[in-house]
Residue, then its C-alpha position, 0 to 999 in steps of 0.5 A: m811599486r807605490f802607488l798615490i790613488t785620487n778620484d773627484d767622486g770623493i772619499m767614500a766613493h766604491g769605484l776608489a775602493r775597487l780601486a785601490a784593492a785591485a792596485k794592492k795586489f801590485g805594491e804599496v797603496w796610498v790614497v788621498a781623495p777629496a773630502h767632497q765631490r768634485s767632478a767636473a773640475s778639470h784641472s783647478v788648482t787650490l792657490r789661496e785657501p790652505l788645504d786641510v788633509y785628515p787621516v780616513p781610519d775606516f777606509p774600506v781596503e784594509g793595509v792600505r793608508a787613506f786620506s781625505c782632502s779639502g781641495m780638488p783632485t789635483d791638489c791630492v796628486r800634488v800634496g799626496s806626492l809631496n806630502v803625505m807619501p813619505e816617498l814619491p809615487d811610482v804610479v798615479l791612478s785616479g777613479i774609478n769615476l762614475g761615469f765615462n771620460l771620453a771624447a770631447d767631454i774628457q777636457y771636463s773632467a777632473t778623473a783626467g785632469a788628476a791623472f795629467e797633474a800627475a804626467f805633468q810632476g812625471y809619475h806614471a798616471i792612468a785615469v779609469s771609468e765606467g758608466f754612470d748606472e749599473p752593472h758594474e762587472v766589467t770593470d770587476h772582471y778586467l780591471e787587474e788585468i789592464l793595471e797589470k798591463l798599463i803600469n809596465t806599459p812606458l808613457p811620453a812625457g805630459h801622456i796619460h793612459n785613458v781606461n773607460f769600461p762599458q755599462c753592460k753586462l759581462s756578457e755583453c762586452k766583447g772585449i779590449l780596444w787598445d790604441r783609441t783615439v779621443s773623438p771629437n765628438m760631444f757625449y752629451k749635448d747640454h742645455y740649460n733648463v729655467v727652474e725658477e725665476l729669482p727676484n730683482g729680474g733673477i733667472r735660475y738654470m739648471i744644466e741638463g745633458v743628453p747622450r748623442p750616440i754619434a762617433e768615430e770609427g777608431s775613437d774611445f766614444r766608438a768603443i764604449l757605444d759598441n760596449y768594448v774597453s776603451i783604452g788610449i793614450v791621451n796627451n795634456i790637452g785631451y787630442 
């Protein structure tokens, strides 16, 4: 099985290397990931600038062919599968994202955006995310088991698997919940703080998000709040 892996945290993100190491147990792995941080880029595609792709000889997982790309995660899927790889991938993995991609916030996610692009291209696509902070031991415990099941689980056209691992100790994790729906609630309630006043009457603002622990039973958000691994199938508009 041939894998293409990308992310939105950049080519040197530790989650990317951990996902590549897990996927390597199931087949041939290629990595094409952004050269820089691209979080919240959603499904952006680079149209009016060239894409610079470079080999990454010091990628931390031995036997993985890795490349950095100047574009967005969606660009990485497109140029990676159509030009960098000698043959099309069987599965595209996006992640492991540093931060959850669930509930209504999934619409902003470049991790999910890359997976949706893979689905549009006709590839089996899986998005993988975890909590922003340590510990990540739940991810490392369940990742291979979940990958083995999902890469062999067919998907309807235009759909992806969306996996989120809770940010808790392994002893606190209650297990895996499958077939989670996407919560319409926001994971973060955003507002903007004034940073400084600028010349000519301008004002500089900075976004701040406050977590909102409100979620429906059966949803991805509820699963994470309750310390379960959340797995669901999401279509190309997120619901």
